[in-house]
C-alpha angles and dihedrals in degrees: 000000000000089000092066103028110052091175090073098043094105095043094049090045093054094046092046091060087072100049093115094042106032124166136180095278090056091053089048089053091051090050089050090053091050092048089049090051091049091050093048099039091125092057114102141154117281126193131196097045092110141036115297094255135115114245124180130198125195132184141159132202109223109241090340091160106070092193098059101015090229127141119257101222130187144173135200124198118195132187124190090352097308132100114251101167136017142161139187120190146137115272137170097234143023088228089060088054090058090047092051090049090049092051090052092047092051089051090052089049088085086077102041143032105206114069133181128172120194125206127176098207112088091193091057091050090051092048091051093051099037112084097203126095118239131202088239092057101041091102091066113099115244091240090073094057093076086091087079090061090048091052093045092052088049094235089133131025115218115206134175116246126192114251090241089060099043110112091191090072091088089059095059112035145012111275138203113253093255093052091045089053090052091049091048089051092050090051093050096250104147136158110274116247117229 
């Protein structure tokens, strides 16, 4: 289900954390997801509504999981206005979320030449471009610093995006209906025409 409906990736991910210890509120959440799917059954991915370029969005919700205090991170990759790749998962750092998005974008580079990755956190962009280690970033494993080499060699372009225009938001947290509609629009999920 998550493979074809990226708008429920976060919801399904949260509910699936409780498969071995489910309670009534988890079943209610599953019923809400099913009602949402029934109400949006005409919504599907559309391509060709935008320029033929690959655009990636990344985001992370600080300590979004109150049980483990980990970040819920996500990325969304779009091509020609439609989502082609996405992920929502628990991570230890927002910086790791950018790295995961960058790895996915480099994999998708096999198909395209022009790349652009958008990130709403200015501090993450600075950390990616600044080659010095900081006391605040010493917890990040060295394997995630390869993104600096990728940016230096200009394989990927990292840009800031306003939080209102970040399609990856639906991968990391529950959203109000209006914001979910914006994220669905960014990802190319539109109501099917007859």
